[in-house]
N, C-alpha and C positions, 0 to 999 in steps of 0.2 A: 466398816467405816473407820476404824482406828488405823488400819493399814494404808488407807488412801493417801495421806500426806507423804508417807515414805515412798510410795510409787511415783509421786510427782517429783520428789527430790531425786530418785533414781533415774527417772526419765530425763530430767534436766542434766544430770551428771553425764549420761550417755550422749546427749546432744552436744554438750561442751567438749566431751572427749572426741567425737567425730569432727567437730570444727577444728580442734587442735591438730588432728591427724591430717585434715585437708590443707591447713596452712603449712604444716611441716612438709607434706608431700610436694606441694607446689614450690616451696622455698628450696628444697633439696634438688628438685628437677631443674629449676631455673639456674641454680648454682652450677650444677653439673653441665647443663647445656652451654653455659657461658665459657666453660673450659674445654669445649670440644669444637670440632668442625664437622663438616658433612662426611668426611672420610671415616671417622671413628665414633661418631655420635651414638650409633646403635650399641656398640660394644660398651661404651662408658655408661650409657643409661641402663643397659641390662645389668651391668655389674653393680650399679648403685641400687637398683631394685632388689637384686639378690641379697645384698648385705642388709638392706632395710627389712626384708622378709626374714632373714636369719635372726636379726635382732628382735623382731616381733615374736619369734618363736622361743628363742633362748632367754630373752629378758624376763618374761613372767615365770618361766621355769626356774631360773636361777633365783629370782626374788622369792619364790615359794620355798625353795630349799633353805635359803638364808633366813627367811622369816620363821621357819620351824624352830630356830634357835632363839631368836629375839625379834620381836615385831619391829623394832626401830632399826635393825641392821640393814634391811634393803635400802634405806635412805643413805646410809653410810657407803654402801657398795656403789650406789649411783653416783655419789659425790666423788669417790675414788676413780671411777671410770670417766667422769667428766674432767677431772684434773689430768688423767692420763691422756685423754683426747686433746686437751689444750696443749700439753707438752709435745705430743706428736705433731700437731699443727704448727707450733712454733719451731720445732726442730726441722721440719720439712719445708719451711717457708721459702728459702732460696730456690729449692727445686720447683715449687709451685709457681714462683714468679718467672722462672725460666720457661716453664710450660706455657704460662699465660702469654709471654712474649711470642713464643713460637706460634701459638694459635691465633693471636692478634694479627700476625703477619700473613696468615693464610686465609683469614676471613675477607670477604669482599665488602666494599662500602656500598650500601644501598643507595640507589638513585631516586630522586623525586620524579614525579610525572613531568614536571616542568623541564628537567634536564633531558628526559627521554624525548620529549617533543622537540627540544632545541637540537638534539643530535639528529633527529629525523629530518628536520628542516635544513640542517647543514650538510646532509648527505651521508652522515656517519650511520652505520647500522645501529638499530635501536637496542640490540642485545649486547652492547659493549658496556662494560663497567670498569671502574677504576678500583684497583686493590689498595689496601692501606699503605703498601710500600710505594705507591705512586705509579705503578705500571698499568697499562691498559691490557685487558684480556677479553677475548670474545667468548661468549657462552656457547654459541653455535657457529659453525663455519659459515662464512658469507660467500655467496656465489658471485 
C-alpha cells in the first residue's frame, strides 16, 4: 500500500510523456510537410523520422554517460544543444526562405467545390487548377 501513490505518479508521468511526444511528432511532421511538395515529400519525411529516431536513441545514452559525472550536467548539455540548434536555424534562415519560396511556387492552390461546379457549368474541365504563380494547369489530359 505504501508503493501505490508512487505508481500513480509514475503512470501520470508516462502519460504526460507520451502526450508530449505526440504533440512533438505532429508539429515536426506538419512543419516538414509545409516545406515540401509532392515530388520530395517522402524523402524529406523519411529523413526527419530518421533523425528523430537517432535522437531518441543517442539522447538518453549521452545523458546517461554525462549524468555519471554529475546529475545536473545533462540539463546543461541539453541547453548547449538547444543554443546550438538556434544558432544553426538563424544562420541558415536565408536558405530556408529561398526553399520556402521555391516550394510555394510549386504548390497548387486548392479549389472550393463552388469553383469546380462553376468551371463545369462554363465548359471548363473540372480537373483544372490554378497554381500560385497564376498559371492554369490540368491534372489529367482532357479529351
